[in-house]
N, C-alpha and C positions, 0 to 999 in steps of 0.2 A: 224780903222773905229769905228764910234759910234755904240753902241749896238742897236738891232732891237727889236720891240715888236710884238709878234704874238698872239693876243687874241684867246683863245680856245673857239670855237663856241659851244662846247658841253654844256656850261653853259648859252648860250643865250636863249631868250624866243622864242621858235619855233612857238608860236601862233602869233608872230609879227616879222616874219623873215625879211621882207623887211626893217622894222624900225631898227632892230638890225644891218643889213648890212649897212644901211646908217650912223649909228653912227660911224662905223669903217671907212667908206669911207671919212667921214668929220672930222676925228681927226688924231692924230699922230701915229696911228697903222700903221705898215709896211706890215704885212701879215695877212691873215685869216688862223688860225690853225684849221684844220678839223680832228677830231679823228674818224676813221672808225673801229668799233669793230664787230666781227662776232659771239660772244657768244661761241666760241670754244677756240681760243687762249687766250681770256680773258673772264671773267664771266659777260659779258654785251653785248648788241646789240645796236648800235646807228642808223646810217642812211647810205644810199647808193647813187647810181648814180643820181637819180632824184633830191635829195636835193643838191648834189654837183653842178649839172647843173644849178639849180635855183640860187644858191649863185653866181656861175660864171657869170650868166647873168646880175646880178646887182652889183657885186663887181668891184671896180676900183683898186684893189691891188692884188698881187699874192696869189694863193691858196696853202697853205702849208699843204699837205695832209699826215697824219700819219696813216699808216695801222697797226692795231693790229689784224691781220687776219692770218690764216694758208694759205699756198700756194699762197702768194701774186703775184707770177709770172704769174698766170693764168689771172690776171685782169689788167695788166699794160696798155694795149692799151685802155681798157675801162675807166680807170681813166684819161688817157690823153684826151680821147674824152669828158669826163664829165667836164674837165677844170682844172685838176691838173697842177700846174707849178713846184712844188717841190713834189717828192714822196719819202717818208721814209718808209722803211720796217724794221722789227725786225730781228736782228741777230739770235734770237732763233727760228724764224719761217722759215728760209731759209736753205735748204739743200745745194743748190748751189748758195751761196751768190754773188760770183764774176759774174756769168752769169746773175743773176737778176739785178745787178747794171748796167751791160753792156746794158741789154734790156731796162732799164729805160732811159738811156742816148740815145739809138737809137730811142726811142719814143719822143725825144726832150724835156725831163724834167730834172731838177736837181735831183741828186740821194742822198738819205740820208740813214743812218743806225741807228736804235735805239737800246740801250742797257737797259735791265731790271736792277733793283737794284742789283741783285745777280751776274750779268755778268761782269767780269773784262775787263778793257780797252784793255789789251794786245791781246785780240782775234782779234783786228782790225789791228794789225801790218802789215799784208800782203796785206791789201786792203785800208788802209787810204789814199794813194795817188790818189785813184780812186774816192774818195767821195767828194761831195760838202758840206755835212753836217753830223754831228753826233749828235744824240739826246740822251741825258742822261736822263733817267727816274728817277726823284727824289721822286717818289711814286711808288707803285706797280700798273701797268696799269690795267684799267678796270672801274674805277669810279672817278668822280670829287670830290673835297672838302677834299682830304686826307692831312694828316700831312707830311710835308717835312722830308725826310730822311737825317740826318746830314752827313752821310758818302759820300754824293754826292759831297761835296767840294773836298774831296781827289781825287775822280775819275776825276773831272773836271781838276784839276791840273795835274794829270797823263796824261790825254788826251791832254792837252795843250802842255805838254812836248813832247809827241809823234808827234804831228802835227809839232812842230818846228823842231824836229830832222829829220823828213822825208821830210821837206819842202812841206808838204801838204797844199792845199788851203781850206781845210774843215772848215766850221763854226761850232762852238759848240753851240748847242741849249739845253735848259733845260726845263723840263715839269714836274710840280707836286708840289703843295704847294708854288708856287712863290707869294710873297707879299712884303709889305713894310719892313718886318723884315729881309729879306734875299737878296733882289734884288741887292743892292749895293755890298754885299759880293760876290755874284755869278759873277757879272761883274768883280770884282777885281780878282777873281780866273781864269778868262779867258773866260767867257760865252759871246757869240756874239748875241744870240737870246733868249729873255725871253718869255716863253709861260705862260700865266696866264688866268684862266677861272673864277672861283668863285670870286676871288679878284676884277675882273673887272665887270663882268656882274651882280653879286649879290649886287653891291653897288648902291647907289642912283644916283651917277654921274659917269658912266663908263668912259666918256671922261677925267674927272679929274684924275681918277686912272691911265689912260694910260699916261697922261702928267707927272704924278709923277714917273711912272716906267721909262719913257724916260729920265727924268731929274735927277732921283735918289734923288730928294728933297722931303722928307716926313715930 
């Protein structure tokens, strides 16, 4: 399959939310990537259900919701109600990860697990076949605009190997510092979904940046 682009809405202009949503509706973006932070699991607070519901009302593409929160299992039904199509939780935030994944699927969403930069891929060996998506954090979660961590390539290749060996259908997503300098190399390493925030929304022409990430022609 061709790789997908999931622009990170954390970098969008929240003063012109409908305009930013329409930019993604009308270009080659595949998903809307929404980062939910609670100020506990990560040192930042972003937005909650009312903003997700507003985006869902206007978005014409799936909502790819990434939870950087403690006890995500408490809010699964709430995120479904708000409009999440894909719900990704952090391995590091879940005491009973398998149960949480089951509950996400029972709520009729695709289920993903995210790994922080220090967490090895092999922790997913016993659950990889249950997953629709694995999100590799290529920066430390909490803030946009950080520098890409080079060790991420190795983790992506290890994850790709695990997916092939277990015959899992999980997609590999990467988030953090994705831009024109590393996008092609990431796709070559096995990434299916590129998340980019600052690189897209802080540019003068977000649609052009998305086209370039999609075509890998820079």
